[in-house]
N, CA and C atoms as an extended XYZ file, in Angstrom:
555
Properties=species:S:1:pos:R:3:atomname:S:1:resname:S:1:resid:I:1 pbc="F F F"
N        81.222      -57.531      188.738 N   MET     1
C        82.347      -57.984      189.067 CA  MET     1
C        82.973      -57.163      187.756 C   MET     1
N        84.121      -56.855      188.512 N   THR     2
C        85.046      -55.709      188.045 CA  THR     2
C        85.637      -56.512      187.492 C   THR     2
N        86.012      -56.790      185.682 N   ILE     3
C        86.853      -57.388      185.325 CA  ILE     3
C        88.244      -56.488      185.568 C   ILE     3
N        89.710      -57.277      186.214 N   ARG     4
C        90.944      -55.711      185.661 CA  ARG     4
C        91.912      -56.814      184.581 C   ARG     4
N        92.295      -55.105      184.075 N   PRO     5
C        93.029      -55.421      183.139 CA  PRO     5
C        94.624      -56.635      183.563 C   PRO     5
N        95.213      -56.890      182.175 N   TRP     6
C        96.402      -57.983      182.710 CA  TRP     6
C        97.212      -56.883      182.427 C   TRP     6
N        98.761      -57.991      182.493 N   ARG     7
C        99.963      -56.913      182.370 CA  ARG     7
C       100.995      -57.942      181.263 C   ARG     7
N       101.087      -57.795      179.859 N   ARG     8
C       102.087      -58.415      179.953 CA  ARG     8
C       103.198      -58.449      180.415 C   ARG     8
N       104.183      -59.499      180.801 N   THR     9
C       105.314      -58.978      180.880 CA  THR     9
C       106.541      -59.778      180.133 C   THR     9
N       106.170      -60.436      178.857 N   GLY    10
C       107.066      -61.087      178.067 CA  GLY    10
C       106.589      -61.356      176.783 C   GLY    10
N       107.516      -61.420      175.844 N   ASN    11
C       106.730      -60.958      174.501 CA  ASN    11
C       108.001      -61.600      173.854 C   ASN    11
N       108.099      -62.529      172.753 N   ARG    12
C       109.139      -63.328      171.846 CA  ARG    12
C       107.839      -63.515      170.662 C   ARG    12
N       109.181      -63.229      169.517 N   THR    13
C       108.766      -63.759      168.672 CA  THR    13
C       109.259      -65.600      168.912 C   THR    13
N       108.162      -66.525      167.887 N   VAL    14
C       108.528      -67.717      167.601 CA  VAL    14
C       108.671      -67.690      166.139 C   VAL    14
N       107.426      -67.277      165.246 N   HIS    15
C       108.039      -67.520      163.570 CA  HIS    15
C       107.028      -65.673      162.971 C   HIS    15
N       107.862      -65.630      162.081 N   ARG    16
C       107.922      -64.548      161.672 CA  ARG    16
C       108.138      -64.997      160.294 C   ARG    16
N       107.263      -64.048      158.860 N   ASP    17
C       107.351      -64.561      157.568 CA  ASP    17
C       106.029      -63.550      156.873 C   ASP    17
N       105.868      -63.226      155.410 N   ARG    18
C       105.544      -61.833      154.812 CA  ARG    18
C       104.086      -61.799      155.356 C   ARG    18
N       103.168      -63.181      156.260 N   TRP    19
C       101.606      -63.340      156.091 CA  TRP    19
C       100.970      -63.045      157.253 C   TRP    19
N       102.377      -64.248      158.653 N   VAL    20
C       101.909      -63.580      160.024 CA  VAL    20
C       103.369      -63.990      161.043 C   VAL    20
N       102.849      -63.354      162.035 N   HIS    21
C       103.572      -62.874      162.915 CA  HIS    21
C       103.457      -63.823      163.901 C   HIS    21
N       103.791      -64.720      164.277 N   LEU    22
C       103.595      -65.755      165.790 CA  LEU    22
C       104.586      -65.178      166.969 C   LEU    22
N       103.949      -64.631      168.119 N   ARG    23
C       104.485      -64.489      169.227 CA  ARG    23
C       104.201      -65.596      170.523 C   ARG    23
N       105.241      -65.340      170.933 N   ALA    24
C       104.718      -66.091      172.602 CA  ALA    24
C       105.326      -64.609      173.762 C   ALA    24
N       103.683      -64.770      174.665 N   GLU    25
C       103.562      -63.676      175.559 CA  GLU    25
C       103.844      -64.038      176.683 C   GLU    25
N       104.063      -63.649      178.022 N   ALA    26
C       103.345      -63.881      179.045 CA  ALA    26
C       102.888      -62.908      179.271 C   ALA    26
N       101.676      -62.947      179.899 N   TRP    27
C       100.632      -62.639      180.799 CA  TRP    27
C       100.234      -62.740      182.651 C   TRP    27
N       100.216      -61.756      183.162 N   GLU    28
C        99.936      -61.723      184.790 CA  GLU    28
C        98.613      -61.210      185.088 C   GLU    28
N        97.547      -62.461      185.089 N   THR    29
C        95.702      -61.737      185.241 CA  THR    29
C        95.737      -60.993      186.309 C   THR    29
N        94.793      -60.104      186.211 N   GLY    30
C        94.351      -58.977      187.423 CA  GLY    30
C        94.106      -59.711      188.786 C   GLY    30
N        94.110      -61.118      189.064 N   ASP    31
C        94.404      -62.579      189.760 CA  ASP    31
C        96.040      -62.400      190.323 C   ASP    31
N        96.933      -61.640      189.776 N   GLY    32
C        98.000      -62.509      189.904 CA  GLY    32
C        98.537      -63.891      188.854 C   GLY    32
N        97.296      -64.562      188.358 N   ALA    33
C        97.417      -65.696      187.869 CA  ALA    33
C        98.641      -65.615      186.745 C   ALA    33
N        99.930      -66.597      186.605 N   VAL    34
C       100.786      -65.825      185.321 CA  VAL    34
C        99.911      -67.298      183.902 C   VAL    34
N       100.014      -66.778      183.105 N   LEU    35
C        99.328      -67.177      181.421 CA  LEU    35
C       100.844      -67.199      181.035 C   LEU    35
N       101.581      -68.045      180.639 N   ASP    36
C       102.920      -68.463      180.189 CA  ASP    36
C       103.109      -69.577      179.637 C   ASP    36
N       103.733      -69.498      178.092 N   PRO    37
C       102.493      -68.983      176.940 CA  PRO    37
C       101.490      -68.743      176.436 C   PRO    37
N       101.220      -67.635      176.025 N   TRP    38
C        99.840      -66.971      175.901 CA  TRP    38
C       100.336      -66.430      174.270 C   TRP    38
N       100.000      -67.536      173.548 N   TYR    39
C        99.704      -67.370      171.754 CA  TYR    39
C        99.294      -66.263      171.335 C   TYR    39
N        99.972      -65.108      170.562 N   MET    40
C        99.382      -64.047      169.345 CA  MET    40
C        99.320      -64.435      168.143 C   MET    40
N        98.984      -63.990      166.929 N   LEU    41
C        99.032      -64.431      165.439 CA  LEU    41
C        99.063      -63.011      164.966 C   LEU    41
N        99.894      -61.910      165.202 N   ASP    42
C        99.920      -61.163      164.148 CA  ASP    42
C        99.418      -60.618      162.755 C   ASP    42
N        98.247      -60.546      161.767 N   TRP    43
C        98.196      -60.518      160.739 CA  TRP    43
C        97.020      -59.198      160.411 C   TRP    43
N        97.234      -58.908      158.567 N   ALA    44
C        96.956      -57.717      158.101 CA  ALA    44
C        95.812      -58.226      158.824 C   ALA    44
N        95.091      -56.303      158.908 N   ASP    45
C        93.630      -56.927      158.404 CA  ASP    45
C        92.485      -56.919      157.174 C   ASP    45
N        91.539      -57.714      157.241 N   TRP    46
C        91.195      -57.835      156.072 CA  TRP    46
C        89.719      -57.368      155.883 C   TRP    46
N        89.164      -57.543      154.713 N   VAL    47
C        87.683      -56.985      154.196 CA  VAL    47
C        86.603      -58.297      153.724 C   VAL    47
N        86.080      -58.445      154.183 N   ASN    48
C        84.706      -58.986      153.923 CA  ASN    48
C        83.902      -58.217      153.154 C   ASN    48
N        83.318      -58.485      151.260 N   VAL    49
C        82.369      -57.786      151.035 CA  VAL    49
C        81.000      -58.756      150.726 C   VAL    49
N        79.981      -58.332      150.982 N   VAL    50
C        78.328      -58.468      150.979 CA  VAL    50
C        78.251      -57.740      149.987 C   VAL    50
N        77.859      -58.366      148.956 N   ALA    51
C        77.518      -58.086      147.634 CA  ALA    51
C        76.341      -58.317      146.902 C   ALA    51
N        75.639      -57.609      146.621 N   LEU    52
C        73.735      -57.807      146.218 CA  LEU    52
C        73.656      -57.305      145.315 C   LEU    52
N        73.632      -58.212      143.619 N   THR    53
C        72.954      -57.449      141.860 CA  THR    53
C        71.506      -56.776      142.639 C   THR    53
N        71.352      -56.151      141.172 N   PRO    54
C        70.215      -55.563      141.306 CA  PRO    54
C        68.717      -56.461      141.949 C   PRO    54
N        68.910      -57.644      140.876 N   ASP    55
C        68.034      -59.130      141.654 CA  ASP    55
C        67.962      -59.584      142.534 C   ASP    55
N        68.727      -59.054      143.354 N   SER    56
C        68.593      -59.548      144.799 CA  SER    56
C        69.945      -60.864      145.214 C   SER    56
N        70.682      -60.984      144.235 N   ARG    57
C        71.334      -61.996      144.250 CA  ARG    57
C        72.782      -62.171      144.983 C   ARG    57
N        73.240      -62.612      145.812 N   LEU    58
C        74.505      -62.836      146.633 CA  LEU    58
C        75.601      -63.167      146.145 C   LEU    58
N        76.788      -62.250      145.810 N   LEU    59
C        77.569      -62.780      144.936 CA  LEU    59
C        78.563      -63.518      146.210 C   LEU    59
N        79.106      -64.717      145.799 N   LEU    60
C        79.552      -65.162      146.749 CA  LEU    60
C        80.576      -66.225      146.096 C   LEU    60
N        81.962      -66.498      146.417 N   VAL    61
C        83.028      -67.023      145.841 CA  VAL    61
C        83.506      -68.731      146.301 C   VAL    61
N        83.646      -69.729      145.898 N   ARG    62
C        83.995      -70.608      146.299 CA  ARG    62
C        85.570      -71.309      145.804 C   ARG    62
N        86.171      -71.276      147.106 N   GLN    63
C        87.387      -71.829      146.872 CA  GLN    63
C        87.818      -72.431      148.160 C   GLN    63
N        88.591      -73.203      147.633 N   PHE    64
C        89.011      -74.793      148.624 CA  PHE    64
C        90.442      -73.698      150.166 C   PHE    64
N        90.828      -74.115      150.759 N   ARG    65
C        90.572      -73.959      152.280 CA  ARG    65
C        91.341      -74.605      153.095 C   ARG    65
N        92.185      -75.302      153.385 N   PRO    66
C        92.734      -75.915      154.021 CA  PRO    66
C        92.099      -76.141      155.220 C   PRO    66
N        91.895      -75.223      155.938 N   GLY    67
C        91.715      -75.657      157.501 CA  GLY    67
C        90.500      -76.565      157.237 C   GLY    67
N        89.610      -76.254      156.028 N   ALA    68
C        88.074      -77.182      156.246 CA  ALA    68
C        88.382      -78.624      155.329 C   ALA    68
N        89.596      -78.344      154.862 N   GLY    69
C        89.754      -79.496      153.409 CA  GLY    69
C        88.564      -79.670      152.783 C   GLY    69
N        88.497      -78.493      152.332 N   ALA    70
C        87.437      -78.418      151.165 CA  ALA    70
C        87.373      -77.208      150.052 C   ALA    70
N        86.292      -77.219      148.725 N   ALA    71
C        86.231      -75.896      148.687 CA  ALA    71
C        85.042      -75.802      149.492 C   ALA    71
N        84.537      -73.905      149.658 N   VAL    72
C        83.849      -73.602      150.663 CA  VAL    72
C        83.040      -72.688      149.968 C   VAL    72
N        82.133      -71.989      150.381 N   LEU    73
C        81.189      -70.926      149.891 CA  LEU    73
C        81.901      -69.629      150.765 C   LEU    73
N        82.342      -68.891      150.351 N   GLU    74
C        82.834      -67.478      151.276 CA  GLU    74
C        82.101      -66.057      150.678 C   GLU    74
N        82.541      -65.006      151.441 N   LEU    75
C        81.884      -63.841      150.853 CA  LEU    75
C        83.400      -63.548      150.267 C   LEU    75
N        83.780      -62.940      149.244 N   PRO    76
C        84.307      -62.397      148.513 CA  PRO    76
C        85.255      -61.343      149.607 C   PRO    76
N        86.185      -61.137      149.866 N   GLY    77
C        87.553      -60.417      150.236 CA  GLY    77
C        88.865      -60.441      150.535 C   GLY    77
N        89.410      -59.744      151.142 N   GLY    78
C        90.785      -60.330      151.398 CA  GLY    78
C        91.826      -59.652      152.110 C   GLY    78
N        93.054      -59.167      151.894 N   MET    79
C        93.710      -58.363      153.081 CA  MET    79
C        93.282      -56.883      152.605 C   MET    79
N        93.632      -56.185      153.312 N   VAL    80
C        93.735      -55.053      153.666 CA  VAL    80
C        95.585      -54.872      153.341 C   VAL    80
N        96.176      -54.369      152.094 N   GLU    81
C        97.125      -54.156      151.848 CA  GLU    81
C        98.431      -52.917      152.325 C   GLU    81
N        99.206      -53.327      152.729 N   PRO    82
C       100.363      -52.008      153.566 CA  PRO    82
C       100.339      -51.238      153.334 C   PRO    82
N       100.010      -50.025      153.695 N   GLY    83
C       100.151      -48.391      153.425 CA  GLY    83
C        98.476      -48.524      152.233 C   GLY    83
N        97.621      -49.144      152.500 N   GLU    84
C        96.204      -48.977      151.684 CA  GLU    84
C        95.456      -48.466      152.727 C   GLU    84
N        95.612      -48.529      153.449 N   GLY    85
C        94.704      -48.128      155.114 CA  GLY    85
C        93.318      -48.320      155.103 C   GLY    85
N        92.389      -47.470      153.822 N   ASP    86
C        91.331      -47.513      153.800 CA  ASP    86
C        90.496      -48.706      153.376 C   ASP    86
N        89.540      -49.332      154.365 N   PRO    87
C        88.935      -50.680      154.681 CA  PRO    87
C        88.062      -50.618      153.048 C   PRO    87
N        87.522      -49.546      153.144 N   VAL    88
C        86.472      -49.839      151.317 CA  VAL    88
C        87.110      -49.678      150.480 C   VAL    88
N        88.404      -48.676      150.347 N   ALA    89
C        89.162      -49.338      149.101 CA  ALA    89
C        89.795      -50.247      148.911 C   ALA    89
N        90.005      -51.473      149.603 N   ALA    90
C        90.848      -52.506      150.317 CA  ALA    90
C        89.673      -53.796      149.399 C   ALA    90
N        88.589      -53.226      150.078 N   ALA    91
C        87.249      -54.460      149.612 CA  ALA    91
C        86.796      -53.487      148.149 C   ALA    91
N        86.782      -52.352      147.750 N   ARG    92
C        86.680      -52.121      146.071 CA  ARG    92
C        88.001      -53.179      145.224 C   ARG    92
N        88.707      -53.167      145.519 N   ARG    93
C        90.038      -54.180      144.883 CA  ARG    93
C        89.793      -55.106      145.092 C   ARG    93
N        89.506      -55.980      145.890 N   GLU    94
C        89.331      -56.753      146.797 CA  GLU    94
C        88.147      -57.863      145.617 C   GLU    94
N        87.053      -57.341      145.824 N   PHE    95
C        85.719      -57.993      144.992 CA  PHE    95
C        85.798      -57.432      143.484 C   PHE    95
N        86.648      -56.571      142.973 N   ALA    96
C        87.032      -56.374      141.567 CA  ALA    96
C        88.143      -57.845      141.007 C   ALA    96
N        88.728      -57.810      141.957 N   GLU    97
C        89.845      -59.156      141.685 CA  GLU    97
C        88.965      -60.359      141.775 C   GLU    97
N        88.481      -61.095      142.514 N   GLU    98
C        88.211      -62.201      143.017 CA  GLU    98
C        86.927      -62.373      142.182 C   GLU    98
N        86.052      -61.370      141.724 N   THR    99
C        84.844      -61.340      141.492 CA  THR    99
C        84.527      -61.134      139.661 C   THR    99
N        85.313      -59.538      139.207 N   GLY   100
C        85.136      -59.302      137.874 CA  GLY   100
C        83.745      -58.308      138.119 C   GLY   100
N        83.711      -57.852      139.066 N   HIS   101
C        82.250      -57.202      139.742 CA  HIS   101
C        83.103      -55.347      140.420 C   HIS   101
N        81.887      -54.971      139.517 N   ASP   102
C        82.055      -53.960      140.552 CA  ASP   102
C        80.284      -53.292      141.185 C   ASP   102
N        80.390      -52.478      141.890 N   ALA   103
C        79.348      -51.462      142.352 CA  ALA   103
C        79.461      -50.154      142.683 C   ALA   103
N        77.689      -49.729      142.424 N   PRO   104
C        77.828      -47.771      142.761 CA  PRO   104
C        78.200      -47.452      143.583 C   PRO   104
N        78.045      -48.435      145.038 N   ARG   105
C        78.694      -47.951      146.536 CA  ARG   105
C        78.971      -48.737      147.063 C   ARG   105
N        80.085      -48.689      148.002 N   PHE   106
C        80.824      -49.553      148.966 CA  PHE   106
C        80.838      -48.753      149.874 C   PHE   106
N        79.884      -49.316      151.573 N   GLU   107
C        79.555      -48.523      152.777 CA  GLU   107
C        80.426      -49.701      153.996 C   GLU   107
N        81.459      -49.122      154.449 N   LEU   108
C        81.908      -49.877      155.871 CA  LEU   108
C        80.546      -50.215      156.940 C   LEU   108
N        79.809      -51.159      157.084 N   VAL   109
C        79.543      -51.536      158.073 CA  VAL   109
C        79.109      -51.923      159.290 C   VAL   109
N        81.013      -52.776      159.571 N   ALA   110
C        81.450      -52.890      160.742 CA  ALA   110
C        82.992      -53.184      160.369 C   ALA   110
N        83.895      -52.907      161.499 N   SER   111
C        85.121      -53.518      161.674 CA  SER   111
C        84.876      -54.071      163.109 C   SER   111
N        85.221      -55.722      162.799 N   LEU   112
C        85.292      -56.477      163.932 CA  LEU   112
C        86.684      -56.730      164.418 C   LEU   112
N        86.732      -57.242      165.885 N   CYS   113
C        87.822      -58.019      166.308 CA  CYS   113
C        88.089      -59.293      165.251 C   CYS   113
N        88.623      -59.761      165.061 N   ASN   114
C        88.331      -61.120      164.505 CA  ASN   114
C        88.785      -62.513      165.531 C   ASN   114
N        89.826      -62.821      166.012 N   ASP   115
C        89.538      -63.010      167.753 CA  ASP   115
C        90.370      -62.375      168.362 C   ASP   115
N        89.447      -61.897      169.208 N   PRO   116
C        90.673      -61.061      171.146 CA  PRO   116
C        91.019      -61.349      171.523 C   PRO   116
N        90.832      -62.951      171.394 N   ALA   117
C        91.813      -63.395      172.371 CA  ALA   117
C        92.860      -63.512      171.893 C   ALA   117
N        93.152      -64.168      170.940 N   HIS   118
C        94.616      -64.177      169.681 CA  HIS   118
C        94.811      -63.117      168.995 C   HIS   118
N        94.434      -62.293      168.396 N   ALA   119
C        94.714      -61.866      167.295 CA  ALA   119
C        94.140      -60.223      167.245 C   ALA   119
N        95.201      -58.905      166.495 N   GLY   120
C        94.776      -57.857      167.986 CA  GLY   120
C        94.323      -57.069      165.695 C   GLY   120
N        94.081      -58.485      164.455 N   ASN   121
C        93.509      -58.114      163.670 CA  ASN   121
C        91.775      -57.633      162.861 C   ASN   121
N        91.499      -56.811      162.162 N   ARG   122
C        90.416      -56.667      162.879 CA  ARG   122
C        89.773      -57.224      161.013 C   ARG   122
N        88.420      -57.330      161.176 N   VAL   123
C        87.875      -57.833      160.031 CA  VAL   123
C        86.801      -56.747      159.817 C   VAL   123
N        87.133      -56.235      158.436 N   HIS   124
C        86.152      -54.762      158.229 CA  HIS   124
C        84.786      -55.484      157.527 C   HIS   124
N        83.914      -55.329      157.788 N   VAL   125
C        82.239      -55.696      156.433 CA  VAL   125
C        82.099      -54.574      155.607 C   VAL   125
N        82.194      -54.585      154.350 N   VAL   126
C        82.370      -53.893      153.240 CA  VAL   126
C        80.137      -54.045      152.763 C   VAL   126
N        79.787      -53.026      152.693 N   LEU   127
C        78.270      -53.416      151.874 CA  LEU   127
C        78.656      -53.207      150.273 C   LEU   127
N        78.238      -54.031      149.735 N   ALA   128
C        78.294      -53.071      147.976 CA  ALA   128
C        76.773      -53.718      147.089 C   ALA   128
N        75.656      -52.839      147.035 N   GLU   129
C        74.734      -52.621      146.542 CA  GLU   129
C        74.414      -52.538      145.108 C   GLU   129
N        73.797      -53.272      143.919 N   GLY   130
C        74.013      -53.235      142.654 CA  GLY   130
C        75.123      -53.572      141.996 C   GLY   130
N        75.585      -54.196      142.451 N   ALA   131
C        76.258      -54.809      141.809 CA  ALA   131
C        76.541      -55.835      140.728 C   ALA   131
N        77.962      -55.315      139.637 N   THR   132
C        77.477      -55.705      138.140 CA  THR   132
C        79.011      -55.981      137.974 C   THR   132
N        78.678      -56.918      136.497 N   PRO   133
C        80.531      -57.590      135.961 CA  PRO   133
C        80.425      -55.948      135.474 C   PRO   133
N        82.174      -55.813      135.529 N   SER   134
C        83.077      -55.119      135.486 CA  SER   134
C        84.159      -55.651      134.157 C   SER   134
N        84.381      -56.379      133.829 N   GLY   135
C        85.761      -56.960      133.544 CA  GLY   135
C        85.614      -58.620      134.073 C   GLY   135
N        86.854      -59.234      134.258 N   ARG   136
C        87.106      -60.486      133.967 CA  ARG   136
C        87.864      -60.705      135.452 C   ARG   136
N        87.926      -61.893      136.192 N   GLN   137
C        88.325      -61.760      137.650 CA  GLN   137
C        89.868      -61.822      137.327 C   GLN   137
N        90.717      -61.086      138.398 N   ARG   138
C        92.004      -61.117      138.252 CA  ARG   138
C        92.841      -61.708      139.471 C   ARG   138
N        92.800      -63.157      139.067 N   LEU   139
C        93.427      -63.517      140.783 CA  LEU   139
C        94.383      -63.554      141.038 C   LEU   139
N        94.895      -63.924      142.067 N   ASP   140
C        96.459      -63.579      142.809 CA  ASP   140
C        96.767      -65.117      142.248 C   ASP   140
N        98.682      -65.279      142.673 N   HIS   141
C        98.923      -66.630      142.672 CA  HIS   141
C        98.606      -67.490      143.239 C   HIS   141
N        97.559      -68.677      142.955 N   GLY   142
C        98.097      -69.880      143.520 CA  GLY   142
C        95.971      -70.189      143.843 C   GLY   142
N        95.564      -68.804      143.582 N   GLU   143
C        94.040      -68.559      143.754 CA  GLU   143
C        93.402      -69.299      142.962 C   GLU   143
N        92.834      -70.049      142.595 N   GLU   144
C        91.297      -70.682      142.380 CA  GLU   144
C        90.169      -70.303      142.652 C   GLU   144
N        89.268      -69.479      142.425 N   ILE   145
C        88.049      -69.058      142.290 CA  ILE   145
C        87.075      -68.805      141.737 C   ILE   145
N        85.334      -69.739      142.138 N   ALA   146
C        84.563      -69.838      141.543 CA  ALA   146
C        83.834      -68.739      141.448 C   ALA   146
N        83.223      -68.093      140.837 N   LEU   147
C        82.086      -66.903      141.118 CA  LEU   147
C        80.442      -67.401      141.166 C   LEU   147
N        79.485      -67.601      142.376 N   GLU   148
C        78.545      -68.008      142.185 CA  GLU   148
C        77.412      -66.810      143.107 C   GLU   148
N        76.280      -66.664      142.527 N   ALA   149
C        75.806      -65.613      142.436 CA  ALA   149
C        74.036      -66.174      143.141 C   ALA   149
N        74.007      -66.356      144.028 N   LEU   150
C        72.853      -67.199      144.556 CA  LEU   150
C        71.586      -66.562      144.780 C   LEU   150
N        70.524      -66.459      144.938 N   PRO   151
C        69.540      -66.160      145.577 CA  PRO   151
C        69.425      -65.718      147.024 C   PRO   151
N        69.086      -64.730      147.510 N   LEU   152
C        69.448      -64.367      148.756 CA  LEU   152
C        68.476      -65.025      149.668 C   LEU   152
N        67.281      -65.386      149.352 N   ALA   153
C        66.356      -66.212      149.965 CA  ALA   153
C        67.128      -67.564      150.312 C   ALA   153
N        67.779      -68.189      149.251 N   THR   154
C        68.598      -69.721      149.153 CA  THR   154
C        69.861      -69.257      150.142 C   THR   154
N        70.683      -68.501      150.418 N   VAL   155
C        70.835      -67.761      151.463 CA  VAL   155
C        71.037      -68.031      152.587 C   VAL   155
N        70.137      -67.570      152.855 N   LEU   156
C        69.599      -67.037      154.264 CA  LEU   156
C        68.702      -68.916      154.820 C   LEU   156
N        68.775      -69.055      154.192 N   ALA   157
C        67.487      -70.611      154.079 CA  ALA   157
C        69.067      -71.783      154.917 C   ALA   157
N        70.084      -71.865      154.167 N   GLY   158
C        70.827      -72.639      154.309 CA  GLY   158
C        71.980      -71.594      155.033 C   GLY   158
N        72.374      -70.752      155.614 N   LEU   159
C        73.072      -70.771      156.507 CA  LEU   159
C        72.662      -71.743      157.948 C   LEU   159
N        71.578      -71.763      158.316 N   GLY   160
C        71.488      -72.834      159.224 CA  GLY   160
C        72.229      -74.597      159.272 C   GLY   160
N        71.850      -74.897      157.783 N   GLU   161
C        72.321      -76.217      157.683 CA  GLU   161
C        74.355      -76.060      157.444 C   GLU   161
N        74.851      -74.653      156.998 N   GLY   162
C        76.430      -74.763      156.920 CA  GLY   162
C        76.607      -74.330      155.337 C   GLY   162
N        75.882      -73.298      155.391 N   LEU   163
C        76.028      -72.970      153.008 CA  LEU   163
C        77.482      -72.180      153.412 C   LEU   163
N        77.326      -71.891      154.343 N   ILE   164
C        78.415      -70.795      154.794 CA  ILE   164
C        78.944      -71.440      156.385 C   ILE   164
N        79.708      -71.704      155.771 N   GLY   165
C        81.003      -72.468      157.477 CA  GLY   165
C        81.884      -71.334      158.276 C   GLY   165
N        82.012      -70.158      157.302 N   ASN   166
C        83.051      -69.111      157.633 CA  ASN   166
C        82.355      -67.984      159.367 C   ASN   166
N        82.177      -68.398      160.562 N   ALA   167
C        81.752      -67.499      161.700 CA  ALA   167
C        82.059      -66.504      160.952 C   ALA   167
N        82.890      -66.279      160.852 N   ASN   168
C        83.627      -64.129      160.182 CA  ASN   168
C        81.999      -63.547      159.545 C   ASN   168
N        81.913      -64.809      158.241 N   HIS   169
C        81.053      -64.492      156.683 CA  HIS   169
C        80.170      -64.206      157.496 C   HIS   169
N        79.111      -65.370      158.302 N   VAL   170
C        77.849      -65.486      158.427 CA  VAL   170
C        78.084      -64.246      159.778 C   VAL   170
N        78.195      -63.766      160.304 N   GLY   171
C        78.143      -62.597      161.292 CA  GLY   171
C        78.050      -61.323      160.670 C   GLY   171
N        79.626      -61.317      159.544 N   GLY   172
C        79.047      -60.161      158.492 CA  GLY   172
C        78.313      -60.059      157.944 C   GLY   172
N        77.921      -60.870      157.197 N   LEU   173
C        76.787      -61.239      155.919 CA  LEU   173
C        75.040      -60.340      157.204 C   LEU   173
N        75.071      -61.200      158.494 N   LEU   174
C        73.883      -60.510      158.996 CA  LEU   174
C        73.876      -59.216      159.291 C   LEU   174
N        74.741      -58.764      159.828 N   LEU   175
C        74.800      -57.129      159.825 CA  LEU   175
C        75.037      -56.034      158.597 C   LEU   175
N        75.586      -57.037      157.239 N   ALA   176
C        75.702      -56.070      156.231 CA  ALA   176
C        74.265      -56.198      155.498 C   ALA   176
N        73.123      -56.983      156.016 N   LEU   177
C        71.487      -57.774      155.581 CA  LEU   177
C        71.172      -56.525      156.034 C   LEU   177
N        71.427      -56.211      157.276 N   ARG   178
C        70.224      -55.814      158.486 CA  ARG   178
C        70.226      -54.003      158.036 C   ARG   178
N        71.940      -53.768      157.100 N   LYS   179
C        72.362      -52.702      157.334 CA  LYS   179
C        71.369      -52.120      156.146 C   LYS   179
N        71.078      -53.423      155.079 N   ALA   180
C        71.102      -53.124      153.802 CA  ALA   180
C        69.202      -52.993      153.442 C   ALA   180
N        68.740      -53.301      154.901 N   GLY   181
C        67.015      -53.367      155.156 CA  GLY   181
C        66.298      -54.900      154.368 C   GLY   181
N        66.937      -55.440      154.500 N   ARG   182
C        67.250      -56.505      153.642 CA  ARG   182
C        66.653      -58.144      154.828 C   ARG   182
N        67.352      -57.960      156.560 N   ILE   183
C        66.391      -57.949      157.261 CA  ILE   183
C        66.269      -57.428      158.889 C   ILE   183
N        65.763      -57.645      159.891 N   GLY   184
C        65.477      -57.315      160.662 CA  GLY   184
C        65.605      -57.944      161.923 C   GLY   184
N        66.480      -57.679      162.792 N   PHE   185
C        66.727      -58.271      164.504 CA  PHE   185
C        67.403      -57.273      165.349 C   PHE   185
């Protein structure tokens, strides 16, 4: 079966601020169906850092997330700032800010669509091996982040039980661990 491209027939801004641009679009599918409104969110690209210490611990951050209604365990990361361009540079910056750590090498593992149905931004997964303390956290206004260093085996065993509940983080973690030769699939 051939999937025919859709044609955008309308586009209007519903809301825009410094964080997000919400648009209501109209689309005509390949077979002529009209989908109106079709909501799209324009976000900045962001980075997720999979950071391993020399003793095979994974550095994770715990912070409150309103969508989950709880403090959750996540990969360190954040927005690629306007004009920053390089996701690896953004990863190094965000990692230092959130964890107070650095690593000798940061490597881009993958750049993935966050939500291809409703958003055009990318999630860049970056591997940092040999992470060690380099200073203190430099948190943004409103951030409260606790650093946790868990044995890799503990993290892998807990994935099925929701230890890390963000699907983007779980997928990126697995890709980076494969790249690092820590798991196979």
